[in-house]
BALOKOL-705223 format. One line per field, with one value per atom (N, C-alpha, C): residue number from 0; residue in three letters; atom name; z, y, x. Coordinates in nm, 2 decimals. Layout:
% residues N
seq = [NUM; ...]
type = [Ala; ...]
atom = [CA; ...]
w = [Z; ...]
v = [Y; ...]
u = [X; ...]
//
This chain:
% residues 115
seq = [0; 0; 0; 1; 1; 1; 2; 2; 2; 3; 3; 3; 4; 4; 4; 5; 5; 5; 6; 6; 6; 7; 7; 7; 8; 8; 8; 9; 9; 9; 10; 10; 10; 11; 11; 11; 12; 12; 12; 13; 13; 13; 14; 14; 14; 15; 15; 15; 16; 16; 16; 17; 17; 17; 18; 18; 18; 19; 19; 19; 20; 20; 20; 21; 21; 21; 22; 22; 22; 23; 23; 23; 24; 24; 24; 25; 25; 25; 26; 26; 26; 27; 27; 27; 28; 28; 28; 29; 29; 29; 30; 30; 30; 31; 31; 31; 32; 32; 32; 33; 33; 33; 34; 34; 34; 35; 35; 35; 36; 36; 36; 37; 37; 37; 38; 38; 38; 39; 39; 39; 40; 40; 40; 41; 41; 41; 42; 42; 42; 43; 43; 43; 44; 44; 44; 45; 45; 45; 46; 46; 46; 47; 47; 47; 48; 48; 48; 49; 49; 49; 50; 50; 50; 51; 51; 51; 52; 52; 52; 53; 53; 53; 54; 54; 54; 55; 55; 55; 56; 56; 56; 57; 57; 57; 58; 58; 58; 59; 59; 59; 60; 60; 60; 61; 61; 61; 62; 62; 62; 63; 63; 63; 64; 64; 64; 65; 65; 65; 66; 66; 66; 67; 67; 67; 68; 68; 68; 69; 69; 69; 70; 70; 70; 71; 71; 71; 72; 72; 72; 73; 73; 73; 74; 74; 74; 75; 75; 75; 76; 76; 76; 77; 77; 77; 78; 78; 78; 79; 79; 79; 80; 80; 80; 81; 81; 81; 82; 82; 82; 83; 83; 83; 84; 84; 84; 85; 85; 85; 86; 86; 86; 87; 87; 87; 88; 88; 88; 89; 89; 89; 90; 90; 90; 91; 91; 91; 92; 92; 92; 93; 93; 93; 94; 94; 94; 95; 95; 95; 96; 96; 96; 97; 97; 97; 98; 98; 98; 99; 99; 99; 100; 100; 100; 101; 101; 101; 102; 102; 102; 103; 103; 103; 104; 104; 104; 105; 105; 105; 106; 106; 106; 107; 107; 107; 108; 108; 108; 109; 109; 109; 110; 110; 110; 111; 111; 111; 112; 112; 112; 113; 113; 113; 114; 114; 114]
type = [Met; Met; Met; Gly; Gly; Gly; Val; Val; Val; Leu; Leu; Leu; Ile; Ile; Ile; Thr; Thr; Thr; Leu; Leu; Leu; Ser; Ser; Ser; Asp; Asp; Asp; Ser; Ser; Ser; Ser; Ser; Ser; Ser; Ser; Ser; Val; Val; Val; His; His; His; Cys; Cys; Cys; Phe; Phe; Phe; Gly; Gly; Gly; Gly; Gly; Gly; Thr; Thr; Thr; Ala; Ala; Ala; Val; Val; Val; Asp; Asp; Asp; Val; Val; Val; Arg; Arg; Arg; Glu; Glu; Glu; Trp; Trp; Trp; Ile; Ile; Ile; Ser; Ser; Ser; Ala; Ala; Ala; Phe; Phe; Phe; Arg; Arg; Arg; Asn; Asn; Asn; Cys; Cys; Cys; Phe; Phe; Phe; Phe; Phe; Phe; Gly; Gly; Gly; Phe; Phe; Phe; Thr; Thr; Thr; Ala; Ala; Ala; Ser; Ser; Ser; Val; Val; Val; Ala; Ala; Ala; Tyr; Tyr; Tyr; Phe; Phe; Phe; Ser; Ser; Ser; Lys; Lys; Lys; Asp; Asp; Asp; Gln; Gln; Gln; Leu; Leu; Leu; Gln; Gln; Gln; Gly; Gly; Gly; Leu; Leu; Leu; Arg; Arg; Arg; Glu; Glu; Glu; Val; Val; Val; Pro; Pro; Pro; Leu; Leu; Leu; Asp; Asp; Asp; Lys; Lys; Lys; Ile; Ile; Ile; Leu; Leu; Leu; Val; Val; Val; Glu; Glu; Glu; Thr; Thr; Thr; Asp; Asp; Asp; Ser; Ser; Ser; Pro; Pro; Pro; Tyr; Tyr; Tyr; Leu; Leu; Leu; Pro; Pro; Pro; Pro; Pro; Pro; Leu; Leu; Leu; Pro; Pro; Pro; Asp; Asp; Asp; Val; Val; Val; Leu; Leu; Leu; Cys; Cys; Cys; Asn; Asn; Asn; Thr; Thr; Thr; Pro; Pro; Pro; Ala; Ala; Ala; Phe; Phe; Phe; Ile; Ile; Ile; Gly; Gly; Gly; Asn; Asn; Asn; Val; Val; Val; Gly; Gly; Gly; His; His; His; Leu; Leu; Leu; Val; Val; Val; Ser; Ser; Ser; Glu; Glu; Glu; Arg; Arg; Arg; Lys; Lys; Lys; Gly; Gly; Gly; Val; Val; Val; Glu; Glu; Glu; Tyr; Tyr; Tyr; Glu; Glu; Glu; Thr; Thr; Thr; Ile; Ile; Ile; Met; Met; Met; His; His; His; Trp; Trp; Trp; Ser; Ser; Ser; Tyr; Tyr; Tyr; Glu; Glu; Glu; Asn; Asn; Asn; Ala; Ala; Ala; Arg; Arg; Arg; Lys; Lys; Lys; Leu; Leu; Leu; Tyr; Tyr; Tyr; Lys; Lys; Lys; Phe; Phe; Phe]
atom = [N; CA; C; N; CA; C; N; CA; C; N; CA; C; N; CA; C; N; CA; C; N; CA; C; N; CA; C; N; CA; C; N; CA; C; N; CA; C; N; CA; C; N; CA; C; N; CA; C; N; CA; C; N; CA; C; N; CA; C; N; CA; C; N; CA; C; N; CA; C; N; CA; C; N; CA; C; N; CA; C; N; CA; C; N; CA; C; N; CA; C; N; CA; C; N; CA; C; N; CA; C; N; CA; C; N; CA; C; N; CA; C; N; CA; C; N; CA; C; N; CA; C; N; CA; C; N; CA; C; N; CA; C; N; CA; C; N; CA; C; N; CA; C; N; CA; C; N; CA; C; N; CA; C; N; CA; C; N; CA; C; N; CA; C; N; CA; C; N; CA; C; N; CA; C; N; CA; C; N; CA; C; N; CA; C; N; CA; C; N; CA; C; N; CA; C; N; CA; C; N; CA; C; N; CA; C; N; CA; C; N; CA; C; N; CA; C; N; CA; C; N; CA; C; N; CA; C; N; CA; C; N; CA; C; N; CA; C; N; CA; C; N; CA; C; N; CA; C; N; CA; C; N; CA; C; N; CA; C; N; CA; C; N; CA; C; N; CA; C; N; CA; C; N; CA; C; N; CA; C; N; CA; C; N; CA; C; N; CA; C; N; CA; C; N; CA; C; N; CA; C; N; CA; C; N; CA; C; N; CA; C; N; CA; C; N; CA; C; N; CA; C; N; CA; C; N; CA; C; N; CA; C; N; CA; C; N; CA; C; N; CA; C; N; CA; C; N; CA; C; N; CA; C; N; CA; C; N; CA; C; N; CA; C; N; CA; C; N; CA; C; N; CA; C; N; CA; C; N; CA; C; N; CA; C; N; CA; C; N; CA; C; N; CA; C; N; CA; C; N; CA; C]
w = [8.44; 8.57; 8.61; 8.51; 8.54; 8.58; 8.55; 8.59; 8.74; 8.80; 8.94; 9.03; 8.99; 9.07; 8.97; 9.03; 8.95; 8.93; 8.83; 8.81; 8.92; 9.01; 9.12; 9.25; 9.26; 9.38; 9.41; 9.54; 9.58; 9.58; 9.54; 9.53; 9.56; 9.59; 9.61; 9.52; 9.45; 9.37; 9.46; 9.52; 9.62; 9.57; 9.64; 9.60; 9.46; 9.43; 9.29; 9.25; 9.13; 9.08; 8.93; 8.88; 8.74; 8.69; 8.57; 8.50; 8.51; 8.46; 8.46; 8.37; 8.26; 8.17; 8.25; 8.33; 8.41; 8.50; 8.57; 8.66; 8.59; 8.48; 8.40; 8.36; 8.32; 8.27; 8.39; 8.51; 8.63; 8.67; 8.67; 8.71; 8.61; 8.49; 8.38; 8.39; 8.43; 8.44; 8.57; 8.68; 8.81; 8.89; 8.88; 8.94; 9.09; 9.16; 9.30; 9.34; 9.26; 9.30; 9.37; 9.46; 9.54; 9.50; 9.52; 9.48; 9.61; 9.64; 9.76; 9.73; 9.80; 9.78; 9.91; 9.88; 9.99; 9.98; 10.06; 10.06; 9.93; 9.84; 9.71; 9.63; 9.67; 9.59; 9.59; 9.69; 9.70; 9.58; 9.51; 9.40; 9.27; 9.26; 9.14; 9.03; 8.91; 8.79; 8.76; 8.66; 8.62; 8.58; 8.50; 8.46; 8.58; 8.68; 8.79; 8.88; 8.89; 8.96; 8.90; 8.77; 8.70; 8.73; 8.75; 8.79; 8.93; 9.02; 9.16; 9.16; 9.08; 9.08; 9.01; 8.92; 8.85; 8.94; 9.05; 9.14; 9.21; 9.20; 9.28; 9.43; 9.51; 9.65; 9.71; 9.65; 9.70; 9.65; 9.60; 9.56; 9.62; 9.70; 9.75; 9.88; 9.90; 10.02; 10.05; 10.18; 10.22; 10.29; 10.25; 10.31; 10.34; 10.44; 10.48; 10.41; 10.38; 10.32; 10.42; 10.55; 10.65; 10.63; 10.65; 10.70; 10.59; 10.47; 10.35; 10.33; 10.24; 10.19; 10.31; 10.39; 10.50; 10.44; 10.51; 10.46; 10.50; 10.58; 10.62; 10.59; 10.54; 10.50; 10.61; 10.73; 10.84; 10.91; 10.85; 10.91; 10.83; 10.90; 10.83; 10.81; 10.91; 10.91; 10.93; 10.83; 10.83; 10.93; 10.99; 11.07; 11.04; 11.09; 11.07; 11.14; 11.24; 11.31; 11.21; 11.09; 11.00; 10.90; 10.93; 10.83; 10.81; 10.92; 10.91; 10.82; 10.83; 10.74; 10.59; 10.57; 10.43; 10.38; 10.47; 10.44; 10.40; 10.47; 10.43; 10.30; 10.27; 10.13; 10.02; 10.04; 9.94; 9.93; 10.04; 10.04; 9.96; 9.98; 9.91; 9.77; 9.73; 9.59; 9.51; 9.58; 9.51; 9.51; 9.60; 9.61; 9.68; 9.78; 9.86; 10.00; 10.08; 10.23; 10.29; 10.39; 10.46; 10.52; 10.59; 10.66; 10.56; 10.44; 10.34; 10.29; 10.27; 10.23; 10.33; 10.46; 10.56; 10.59; 10.58; 10.59; 10.48; 10.36; 10.25; 10.26; 10.30; 10.31; 10.41; 10.52; 10.63; 10.58; 10.52; 10.47; 10.36; 10.28; 10.17; 10.23; 10.33; 10.39; 10.46; 10.52; 10.58; 10.47; 10.35; 10.24; 10.19; 10.17; 10.12; 10.21; 10.34; 10.44; 10.52; 10.50; 10.56; 10.71; 10.77; 10.92; 10.96]
v = [10.23; 10.18; 10.23; 10.22; 10.25; 10.40; 10.48; 10.63; 10.65; 10.57; 10.59; 10.52; 10.41; 10.35; 10.31; 10.30; 10.26; 10.11; 10.06; 9.91; 9.83; 9.90; 9.83; 9.84; 9.93; 9.95; 9.82; 9.79; 9.68; 9.73; 9.64; 9.67; 9.55; 9.57; 9.46; 9.48; 9.37; 9.37; 9.31; 9.41; 9.38; 9.30; 9.20; 9.12; 9.06; 9.01; 8.96; 8.85; 8.86; 8.77; 8.75; 8.77; 8.76; 8.62; 8.62; 8.49; 8.47; 8.35; 8.32; 8.42; 8.46; 8.56; 8.70; 8.73; 8.86; 8.85; 8.73; 8.71; 8.74; 8.67; 8.68; 8.83; 8.90; 9.04; 9.13; 9.11; 9.19; 9.16; 9.04; 9.00; 9.06; 9.05; 9.10; 9.25; 9.32; 9.47; 9.52; 9.45; 9.49; 9.37; 9.35; 9.23; 9.21; 9.32; 9.32; 9.33; 9.28; 9.29; 9.16; 9.17; 9.06; 9.06; 8.94; 8.92; 8.88; 8.96; 8.94; 8.86; 8.76; 8.67; 8.67; 8.68; 8.69; 8.56; 8.56; 8.45; 8.44; 8.54; 8.53; 8.42; 8.36; 8.24; 8.13; 8.12; 8.02; 8.02; 8.13; 8.15; 8.17; 8.15; 8.17; 8.08; 8.13; 8.06; 7.97; 7.89; 7.80; 7.89; 8.00; 8.08; 8.16; 8.20; 8.26; 8.16; 8.04; 7.94; 7.91; 7.92; 7.90; 8.02; 8.14; 8.26; 8.24; 8.19; 8.17; 8.07; 7.96; 7.86; 7.91; 8.01; 8.06; 8.15; 8.21; 8.30; 8.22; 8.25; 8.19; 8.21; 8.11; 8.13; 8.25; 8.29; 8.41; 8.54; 8.53; 8.65; 8.65; 8.55; 8.54; 8.61; 8.67; 8.73; 8.68; 8.65; 8.61; 8.74; 8.78; 8.90; 8.88; 8.94; 8.93; 9.03; 9.15; 9.26; 9.30; 9.30; 9.34; 9.48; 9.51; 9.42; 9.35; 9.35; 9.29; 9.14; 9.07; 8.94; 8.84; 8.82; 8.72; 8.58; 8.50; 8.36; 8.26; 8.29; 8.20; 8.25; 8.17; 8.21; 8.28; 8.24; 8.29; 8.41; 8.46; 8.58; 8.70; 8.81; 8.93; 9.03; 9.03; 9.13; 9.06; 9.07; 9.01; 9.09; 9.02; 9.08; 9.01; 9.07; 9.01; 8.87; 8.84; 8.72; 8.60; 8.62; 8.52; 8.49; 8.54; 8.52; 8.38; 8.30; 8.15; 8.09; 8.13; 8.07; 8.10; 8.23; 8.26; 8.18; 8.17; 8.08; 7.94; 7.89; 7.75; 7.75; 7.85; 7.86; 7.87; 7.96; 7.97; 7.84; 7.78; 7.66; 7.55; 7.53; 7.43; 7.46; 7.58; 7.62; 7.62; 7.65; 7.65; 7.51; 7.42; 7.29; 7.29; 7.37; 7.38; 7.37; 7.31; 7.29; 7.43; 7.43; 7.55; 7.62; 7.54; 7.59; 7.66; 7.61; 7.66; 7.80; 7.80; 7.93; 8.04; 8.00; 8.10; 8.15; 8.05; 8.09; 8.19; 8.16; 8.25; 8.38; 8.38; 8.50; 8.60; 8.54; 8.61; 8.67; 8.59; 8.63; 8.74; 8.72; 8.82; 8.95; 8.95; 9.07; 9.14; 9.07; 9.13; 9.21; 9.15; 9.21; 9.33; 9.32; 9.43; 9.55; 9.52; 9.63; 9.66; 9.59; 9.61; 9.61; 9.50; 9.49; 9.36]
u = [10.39; 10.43; 10.57; 10.66; 10.80; 10.82; 10.73; 10.74; 10.73; 10.65; 10.62; 10.73; 10.79; 10.89; 11.00; 11.12; 11.23; 11.23; 11.30; 11.30; 11.37; 11.45; 11.51; 11.44; 11.34; 11.26; 11.18; 11.17; 11.08; 10.94; 10.85; 10.71; 10.62; 10.50; 10.40; 10.28; 10.25; 10.13; 10.02; 9.94; 9.84; 9.72; 9.68; 9.56; 9.57; 9.69; 9.71; 9.61; 9.56; 9.47; 9.49; 9.62; 9.65; 9.68; 9.72; 9.76; 9.91; 9.95; 10.10; 10.17; 10.11; 10.17; 10.19; 10.09; 10.10; 10.21; 10.23; 10.34; 10.48; 10.49; 10.62; 10.64; 10.54; 10.55; 10.59; 10.53; 10.56; 10.71; 10.75; 10.89; 10.99; 10.95; 11.04; 11.06; 10.95; 10.95; 11.01; 10.98; 11.01; 11.07; 11.20; 11.26; 11.24; 11.22; 11.20; 11.05; 10.96; 10.82; 10.78; 10.69; 10.63; 10.48; 10.42; 10.28; 10.20; 10.11; 10.02; 9.90; 9.87; 9.75; 9.67; 9.54; 9.44; 9.35; 9.24; 9.15; 9.08; 9.09; 9.02; 9.08; 9.19; 9.24; 9.15; 9.06; 8.96; 8.86; 8.85; 8.76; 8.83; 8.96; 9.04; 9.00; 9.00; 8.98; 9.10; 9.09; 9.20; 9.32; 9.30; 9.41; 9.47; 9.39; 9.44; 9.52; 9.48; 9.55; 9.69; 9.69; 9.82; 9.91; 9.85; 9.93; 9.98; 9.90; 9.95; 10.06; 10.05; 10.15; 10.28; 10.27; 10.39; 10.47; 10.41; 10.49; 10.59; 10.72; 10.82; 10.80; 10.85; 10.83; 10.90; 11.01; 11.08; 11.02; 10.89; 10.82; 10.67; 10.64; 10.50; 10.48; 10.36; 10.32; 10.18; 10.15; 10.02; 9.96; 9.84; 9.79; 9.64; 9.59; 9.45; 9.36; 9.41; 9.33; 9.22; 9.25; 9.15; 9.11; 8.98; 8.87; 8.80; 8.85; 8.78; 8.82; 8.76; 8.79; 8.81; 8.71; 8.73; 8.75; 8.84; 8.87; 8.77; 8.67; 8.57; 8.43; 8.34; 8.21; 8.12; 8.14; 8.06; 8.13; 8.24; 8.30; 8.27; 8.22; 8.18; 8.29; 8.38; 8.49; 8.62; 8.71; 8.84; 8.93; 9.03; 9.13; 9.26; 9.37; 9.50; 9.51; 9.42; 9.43; 9.40; 9.35; 9.31; 9.43; 9.55; 9.66; 9.69; 9.68; 9.70; 9.60; 9.47; 9.37; 9.40; 9.44; 9.47; 9.59; 9.69; 9.81; 9.77; 9.67; 9.63; 9.56; 9.48; 9.42; 9.52; 9.62; 9.72; 9.80; 9.83; 9.91; 9.83; 9.71; 9.63; 9.62; 9.59; 9.57; 9.71; 9.82; 9.95; 10.01; 9.96; 10.02; 10.15; 10.17; 10.30; 10.26; 10.35; 10.33; 10.30; 10.20; 10.17; 10.29; 10.37; 10.49; 10.58; 10.60; 10.68; 10.63; 10.50; 10.43; 10.45; 10.43; 10.43; 10.58; 10.67; 10.81; 10.85; 10.82; 10.86; 10.78; 10.66; 10.58; 10.65; 10.69; 10.75; 10.89; 10.97; 11.10; 11.08; 10.98; 10.96; 10.91; 10.82; 10.78; 10.90; 10.99; 11.11; 11.19; 11.20; 11.28; 11.20; 11.07; 10.99; 10.98; 10.96; 10.93; 11.05; 11.16; 11.29; 11.28; 11.23; 11.23; 11.31]
//
């Protein structure tokens, strides 16, 4: 991993579904990494939920992964319009207020993508 990016580069671990150990290893190796979570958090195992809960708020991103991974069972094609639905799923599974999750996701996206 370290060959492709430097240790100080910002990066995103897209569709993260790892464990708490994985989170600690990523942060240890890449201090400016962010962890993206999708609607797949609804199906996380106990170990994956511990991984989600291990991610500090200043490293969390909410993502839809459009057109894949729709957050609702009756939706066939995901769109960015469902970002709020994904935020609610992440909020529930992490045990943090929705507004807090969305605030940090926005701020972290600003840092990562420099806007």
